[in-house]
Every structure is written in structure tokens, then in C-alpha cells.
N, C-alpha and C positions, 0 to 999 in steps of 0.2 A: 713710449714709456712702458707699456705692457710687455713688449718684446724684450726689453731690458730685464724686467723681473723674471720672465720665463727663462732667459739665458742664465741668470743668477741661480735660479732654482735647479736648472739642469746641471750646472757645475757642482752645486751642493749635493745633489742626489748622486752624481758620479763619484764624488769623494766619499760619501757615506757608503756607497756600494763597495768601493775598494776596501774600506775598513771593515765592513760587515762580512764580506765574503772571504777576507783573509783570516789569518789566525789571531788577529788582534781582539776580536769579539770573544773568542773562546778563552784567551788569556785573561781578559778583563773579568769575565764571569768567574774564572777560577780564583783570581785575586779577591774579588768581592765576596765569594763564599768563604775564603780563608779569614778575611777580616770580620765577617759576620760571626764566625765561631769564636774568634779571639775576643770580640767585644761581648758576646754572650757570657763567656767564661769570666771575664773581668767584672761584668755586672753581677753575676752570682757571687763571686768572691767578695766584692765590696758590700753586697747586701748582707751576707753572712757576717762579715767582720763588723759592719755597722750595727747589726743586731746585738752581737756579743759585746762589743766595746761600748755601745750605747747603754746597755744595761749596767756594765761595770762602772761607767762614769757617772751614771745617775744614782748609784747606790742600791740598786735592787738586787 
């Protein structure tokens, strides 16, 4: 039973090493960074629009 789990974790670690040592990790980090900046920009935009439109709709 324990030998089976050891072999399963060995295969998982080999697959993770192949993905980690290849270019996939760097590409994923680049995509994550791009999405982070896009969502920060959308957050600021909706925050500003919400403040201005919220005041206009409430009558102040």
C-alpha cells in the first residue's frame, strides 16, 4: 500500500518537474501578471465610474 503511494507521488513529481523546468511556468507567470494588471485597471475604472455615477443617480 505504501509502495503504491510512493510510486504515485514519484510520477506526480516527475510530471511537475517537466512542467516546472520547461517554459510553461514562465509563460503562466507572464499571463498571470498581464491578467493582474488588466483586473487592477478594471477595478479602478469601475470604482471611479461608480463614485461619479452613484452621486449623479442619488442627486448630490
